[in-house]
N, C-alpha and C positions, 0 to 999 in steps of 0.2 A: 044230153043235158038234164033230162029228167032224172037219170040215174045219178048225176052228180049231186042234185038237190036232195035225193033220198038218202044218199051216203052221208051228206053233210048233217042232216037232221039225226041220223043214227049215231054219228059221232058225238053230237052235242048231248044227246040223252045219256050216252055211256060216260061222258066226262063228268056229267052232273051227278050221276049215281056213284062214281068213284069219289067225288069231292065229299059227298055225304057220308061215305064209309070212312075215308081216310081223315076226315076232319073231326071225327069222334075220338074220344079217349078210350084206347083199347088197352086192356091188361092193367097191371099194378104199376104206378108210377110213384117216384119220391114224394110228389106233392100230394099224393093220395093217402099218405100215412094218417092213421086215426090219430086224433088229438087226445093225449091222456091227461087227465086231471090228477096232479100230484097231491098227497096229503099235505105237503108243506105249504101249498098255495091256498088251500082252503080248510086247513086243519085235518084232524083225523075224521075220515069219512064215516067211520063206525059210529054207532050211537054211544055218546059220551055218558049218557044217563045210566048206561050199564056197567060203567067202570067202577070198580069197588073203591071206596074211599081209602086214602093212605092211613096206615096204622101209625101209632106213635113210635118214634125211633127208639124210645127208651121205655120198655115195658114197666108198669107200676108207677111211672113218674106222676101221672095225673091223679092216680090213687093217693100218692104221698101228699100232694098239694091239697087234695080234698080233706085229708086227715090232719094236715098241718098248714093252716091257712097263711102262715108266715114264711113257709118255705119258698125259697128262690134258689134255683140251681147255680146261677152265676154268683150269688153271694156265698152259698155254700162252698163252691170250689175255691173261692178267694180265701175263706177261712180255713179250709182244709190245706190249702197250699202253705199258708202261714204256720199252721200246726206241723206240717211235715218239715219245714225248714227249722223250726224251733226245737222239735224233737230230735232231729238228726244231729244238730249242733250240741244240744244238751247231753245226748248219749255219748258223743265223741269226747266231750269234756268231763264226763262222769258227773253231771250235775242234774240228775233226774228229778230232783225236788223242785226244780223251776218249772217243770212241765207236768207235774203229777196230776194236775186237774184236767189234763187233756187225754189221760190214759185210763183204761179200765184197770181194776185191781189186778187182773190176770196178766195184762201186758206189763204193767209196772213191776210185778213180781219177776217175770221172765227177764226183763231188762236189768233189774237191780241184781239179779243172780249173775248175769253175764258180766257185771262190772265188779263183782267181788275180788276176783283173782287177777284182774286186769290192771297192768301198771298205767301210771298216768301217761297220756300220750305226749311225745316230744313235738309232734308236728301240729300246726293249726289246721283247721278244716274251714273251707268256704265253698260257696256255690259260684261257679263260673257265670251262670246266668239264672234267671228266674226258672224254676222247675215247671215242666209242662204237666198239667193235670186235666184229666177227663173222667167223667162218671162211666163206669164200666157196667155196673149192674146195681139195681134196686130190688130189695127183697123185704118181706115182712114175716115175722115169726111172732105169733100171738099178738101182743100189743107193743112189739119192739120192731122198729125200722132199721134196716141195714143198707148202707151205701158203700160199695166197693169203688175206690178211686184208683186210677192207674197213674202213677208218677214216673216221669222221665227227667233225669237230671244229670248234670255233670259236676263232679266234685274235684276240688284241687286240694291236695295236701302239701303244706310248705313246712320245710325244716330248715332252720338256719344254724350253720356251724358256729361253735363258740368262737369269740373273738380272741385272736392270739396276739399278745403284745410283742412288738418288735424289740430287739436289743436296745437297752437304754443307752448304750454307748454309741449307737449309730447317730449320724448327724445328717438331717434333723431326725429326731425320734418320731416314728410314725406307727400306725396300727394297720395290721393287714385287714383288708376289706372282707367282711364275712361272706360266705358263699351260701346261697339259698338253693336248696333242693326242692323241686316241684314234681308231684306225681298227680296225674289226672285219672279219674275213674268215672266212667258212665254207669249209671244204675237205672234199673226198670223194676218197679215194685208195685204190688197191689196192697193198698192199706184200706182195711174195712172199718168204717165208722158206724156207731150204733146209737140210737136214741129211743127212749121210751115214750110211746104215744099218750099215755095217760096223763102225763105231766107236760103241758104245752111249752114251758120255758126250760125243760131239761136240756142239758148240753149234749153234744155229739162226742162221743168218746172213741178213741182208737181201741179196737178189740182184736185186731188180727193183722200181721205183716207177712206177706208172702212174695217170693220172686215172681216176676212177670217177664214175658219176652219183649225185647226192645223193638 
């Protein structure tokens, strides 16, 4: 009888020790994964004060605004686009005198020379849509500012066949409908405009035209 009591006490002690051991978390479990704080939740954890300030997207733009208080890039691009359209149409028609005030003497001379031996165009020229324009580069040479603008445009050339009258003996007399031939052309060009800084109200003149990648 005594032996049974002692055996029972030993069994209870052993079970209690097993419970204490098995009841603990042993090893690595899924719920034990460390919590990682993401930068998206609390922003960049690195010191933002050490981040260098963003530089201007267009070098020399602020300098140009400092030297020309009236300069505004949006207004400039709008005027440059208007000049582009007018000069392209005028050159096609052979009417450079209408845009002479927008061209430097050198550019006007080159354009005029190109028109000397050119026959009058038989087709009309127009823009399919408003040309796209963006400032590509700003530079200074002494007291002269230069801005290179990239133009992307689509042109359409239209030529109408001469009207041919039908045989007057035909009943009823009719005229054949003229046929219109259209040719589309996409262009990408750099146009450089120049302005003297000494005279505040001096105009921007076209000084160079060169091909650009579309």
